[in-house]
Biotite code that builds the C-alpha atoms (Angstrom):
import biotite.structure as struc

atoms = struc.array([
    struc.Atom([-11.238, 0.524, 20.723], chain_id="A", res_id=1, res_name="UNK", atom_name="CA", element="C"),
    struc.Atom([-7.487, -1.439, 21.477], chain_id="A", res_id=2, res_name="UNK", atom_name="CA", element="C"),
    struc.Atom([-4.679, -0.950, 18.711], chain_id="A", res_id=3, res_name="UNK", atom_name="CA", element="C"),
    struc.Atom([-2.883, -4.236, 17.767], chain_id="A", res_id=4, res_name="UNK", atom_name="CA", element="C"),
    struc.Atom([0.833, -2.535, 18.412], chain_id="A", res_id=5, res_name="UNK", atom_name="CA", element="C"),
    struc.Atom([1.402, -5.162, 21.625], chain_id="A", res_id=6, res_name="UNK", atom_name="CA", element="C"),
    struc.Atom([-0.515, -8.217, 23.645], chain_id="A", res_id=7, res_name="UNK", atom_name="CA", element="C"),
    struc.Atom([-1.004, -5.430, 26.209], chain_id="A", res_id=8, res_name="UNK", atom_name="CA", element="C"),
    struc.Atom([-4.592, -4.438, 25.954], chain_id="A", res_id=9, res_name="UNK", atom_name="CA", element="C"),
    struc.Atom([-3.901, -0.910, 25.215], chain_id="A", res_id=10, res_name="UNK", atom_name="CA", element="C"),
    struc.Atom([-6.445, 1.467, 24.302], chain_id="A", res_id=11, res_name="UNK", atom_name="CA", element="C"),
    struc.Atom([-5.507, 2.760, 20.505], chain_id="A", res_id=12, res_name="UNK", atom_name="CA", element="C"),
    struc.Atom([-6.923, 6.646, 21.800], chain_id="A", res_id=13, res_name="UNK", atom_name="CA", element="C"),
    struc.Atom([-6.104, 9.881, 20.558], chain_id="A", res_id=14, res_name="UNK", atom_name="CA", element="C"),
    struc.Atom([-3.298, 10.350, 22.414], chain_id="A", res_id=15, res_name="UNK", atom_name="CA", element="C"),
    struc.Atom([-1.746, 6.689, 21.740], chain_id="A", res_id=16, res_name="UNK", atom_name="CA", element="C"),
    struc.Atom([-1.807, 6.734, 18.198], chain_id="A", res_id=17, res_name="UNK", atom_name="CA", element="C"),
    struc.Atom([-0.141, 10.241, 18.266], chain_id="A", res_id=18, res_name="UNK", atom_name="CA", element="C"),
    struc.Atom([2.332, 9.848, 20.513], chain_id="A", res_id=19, res_name="UNK", atom_name="CA", element="C"),
    struc.Atom([2.163, 6.690, 21.544], chain_id="A", res_id=20, res_name="UNK", atom_name="CA", element="C"),
    struc.Atom([2.121, 4.133, 19.434], chain_id="A", res_id=21, res_name="UNK", atom_name="CA", element="C"),
    struc.Atom([5.060, 1.986, 17.690], chain_id="A", res_id=22, res_name="UNK", atom_name="CA", element="C"),
    struc.Atom([2.934, 0.992, 14.846], chain_id="A", res_id=23, res_name="UNK", atom_name="CA", element="C"),
    struc.Atom([3.554, 4.518, 13.062], chain_id="A", res_id=24, res_name="UNK", atom_name="CA", element="C"),
    struc.Atom([6.990, 5.019, 15.145], chain_id="A", res_id=25, res_name="UNK", atom_name="CA", element="C"),
    struc.Atom([8.631, 6.907, 11.519], chain_id="A", res_id=26, res_name="UNK", atom_name="CA", element="C"),
    struc.Atom([5.249, 8.850, 11.094], chain_id="A", res_id=27, res_name="UNK", atom_name="CA", element="C"),
    struc.Atom([5.429, 10.254, 13.989], chain_id="A", res_id=28, res_name="UNK", atom_name="CA", element="C"),
    struc.Atom([9.332, 11.440, 14.105], chain_id="A", res_id=29, res_name="UNK", atom_name="CA", element="C"),
    struc.Atom([8.216, 12.388, 10.675], chain_id="A", res_id=30, res_name="UNK", atom_name="CA", element="C"),
    struc.Atom([5.300, 15.040, 12.192], chain_id="A", res_id=31, res_name="UNK", atom_name="CA", element="C"),
    struc.Atom([7.992, 16.334, 15.152], chain_id="A", res_id=32, res_name="UNK", atom_name="CA", element="C"),
    struc.Atom([10.302, 17.124, 12.364], chain_id="A", res_id=33, res_name="UNK", atom_name="CA", element="C"),
    struc.Atom([7.530, 19.076, 10.453], chain_id="A", res_id=34, res_name="UNK", atom_name="CA", element="C"),
    struc.Atom([5.792, 21.286, 13.662], chain_id="A", res_id=35, res_name="UNK", atom_name="CA", element="C"),
    struc.Atom([9.188, 21.116, 15.525], chain_id="A", res_id=36, res_name="UNK", atom_name="CA", element="C"),
    struc.Atom([8.834, 24.947, 15.598], chain_id="A", res_id=37, res_name="UNK", atom_name="CA", element="C"),
    struc.Atom([5.887, 24.611, 17.734], chain_id="A", res_id=38, res_name="UNK", atom_name="CA", element="C"),
    struc.Atom([6.998, 22.064, 20.022], chain_id="A", res_id=39, res_name="UNK", atom_name="CA", element="C"),
    struc.Atom([5.331, 21.213, 22.860], chain_id="A", res_id=40, res_name="UNK", atom_name="CA", element="C"),
    struc.Atom([3.232, 19.608, 21.364], chain_id="A", res_id=41, res_name="UNK", atom_name="CA", element="C"),
    struc.Atom([-0.545, 17.908, 22.911], chain_id="A", res_id=42, res_name="UNK", atom_name="CA", element="C"),
    struc.Atom([-3.641, 16.032, 21.444], chain_id="A", res_id=43, res_name="UNK", atom_name="CA", element="C"),
    struc.Atom([-5.533, 20.022, 21.714], chain_id="A", res_id=44, res_name="UNK", atom_name="CA", element="C"),
    struc.Atom([-3.144, 21.552, 19.701], chain_id="A", res_id=45, res_name="UNK", atom_name="CA", element="C"),
    struc.Atom([-3.160, 18.608, 16.753], chain_id="A", res_id=46, res_name="UNK", atom_name="CA", element="C"),
    struc.Atom([-6.406, 18.535, 16.786], chain_id="A", res_id=47, res_name="UNK", atom_name="CA", element="C"),
    struc.Atom([-7.707, 21.697, 17.007], chain_id="A", res_id=48, res_name="UNK", atom_name="CA", element="C"),
    struc.Atom([-5.115, 24.172, 16.975], chain_id="A", res_id=49, res_name="UNK", atom_name="CA", element="C"),
    struc.Atom([-4.849, 27.007, 19.715], chain_id="A", res_id=50, res_name="UNK", atom_name="CA", element="C"),
    struc.Atom([-5.080, 30.445, 19.955], chain_id="A", res_id=51, res_name="UNK", atom_name="CA", element="C"),
    struc.Atom([-1.981, 31.554, 20.226], chain_id="A", res_id=52, res_name="UNK", atom_name="CA", element="C"),
    struc.Atom([-0.684, 31.028, 17.448], chain_id="A", res_id=53, res_name="UNK", atom_name="CA", element="C"),
    struc.Atom([-1.876, 32.709, 13.595], chain_id="A", res_id=54, res_name="UNK", atom_name="CA", element="C"),
    struc.Atom([-3.133, 31.055, 11.071], chain_id="A", res_id=55, res_name="UNK", atom_name="CA", element="C"),
    struc.Atom([-0.166, 30.086, 9.519], chain_id="A", res_id=56, res_name="UNK", atom_name="CA", element="C"),
    struc.Atom([0.828, 28.246, 12.393], chain_id="A", res_id=57, res_name="UNK", atom_name="CA", element="C"),
    struc.Atom([-2.256, 26.637, 12.561], chain_id="A", res_id=58, res_name="UNK", atom_name="CA", element="C"),
    struc.Atom([-2.235, 26.112, 8.666], chain_id="A", res_id=59, res_name="UNK", atom_name="CA", element="C"),
    struc.Atom([1.197, 24.131, 8.889], chain_id="A", res_id=60, res_name="UNK", atom_name="CA", element="C"),
    struc.Atom([-0.378, 22.044, 11.505], chain_id="A", res_id=61, res_name="UNK", atom_name="CA", element="C"),
    struc.Atom([-3.443, 21.051, 10.417], chain_id="A", res_id=62, res_name="UNK", atom_name="CA", element="C"),
    struc.Atom([-1.811, 20.078, 7.175], chain_id="A", res_id=63, res_name="UNK", atom_name="CA", element="C"),
    struc.Atom([1.491, 18.139, 8.785], chain_id="A", res_id=64, res_name="UNK", atom_name="CA", element="C"),
    struc.Atom([-1.956, 15.682, 10.555], chain_id="A", res_id=65, res_name="UNK", atom_name="CA", element="C"),
    struc.Atom([-2.381, 14.870, 7.250], chain_id="A", res_id=66, res_name="UNK", atom_name="CA", element="C"),
    struc.Atom([-0.172, 13.492, 6.418], chain_id="A", res_id=67, res_name="UNK", atom_name="CA", element="C"),
    struc.Atom([0.088, 12.131, 9.734], chain_id="A", res_id=68, res_name="UNK", atom_name="CA", element="C"),
    struc.Atom([-3.267, 10.196, 8.745], chain_id="A", res_id=69, res_name="UNK", atom_name="CA", element="C"),
    struc.Atom([-2.473, 9.552, 5.376], chain_id="A", res_id=70, res_name="UNK", atom_name="CA", element="C"),
    struc.Atom([0.852, 7.879, 5.742], chain_id="A", res_id=71, res_name="UNK", atom_name="CA", element="C"),
    struc.Atom([-0.538, 6.024, 8.657], chain_id="A", res_id=72, res_name="UNK", atom_name="CA", element="C"),
    struc.Atom([-3.111, 4.492, 6.685], chain_id="A", res_id=73, res_name="UNK", atom_name="CA", element="C"),
    struc.Atom([-4.919, 3.250, 9.968], chain_id="A", res_id=74, res_name="UNK", atom_name="CA", element="C"),
    struc.Atom([-8.488, 4.540, 8.819], chain_id="A", res_id=75, res_name="UNK", atom_name="CA", element="C"),
    struc.Atom([-7.830, 2.374, 5.039], chain_id="A", res_id=76, res_name="UNK", atom_name="CA", element="C"),
    struc.Atom([-9.659, -0.432, 5.901], chain_id="A", res_id=77, res_name="UNK", atom_name="CA", element="C"),
    struc.Atom([-12.212, 1.621, 7.794], chain_id="A", res_id=78, res_name="UNK", atom_name="CA", element="C"),
    struc.Atom([-15.942, 0.301, 5.934], chain_id="A", res_id=79, res_name="UNK", atom_name="CA", element="C"),
    struc.Atom([-19.150, 2.251, 6.732], chain_id="A", res_id=80, res_name="UNK", atom_name="CA", element="C"),
    struc.Atom([-22.257, 0.403, 8.184], chain_id="A", res_id=81, res_name="UNK", atom_name="CA", element="C"),
])
């Protein structure tokens, strides 16, 4: 539950992963650049999209988030229990 980004006991929740964690700074910049026209972003928009957006805009968010997750490699080391 804690992130490896610092010596503090920083919980690694979705908000931290997408907006705060310094381990993924460059990937975050890329995510924000790819979704620039849809700002301001929040965790809800990144994970669920928005009813205010057209399907194409929600697809843009979905693809940018998938790229972010892939490039951070954050979940590559997880194994099934």
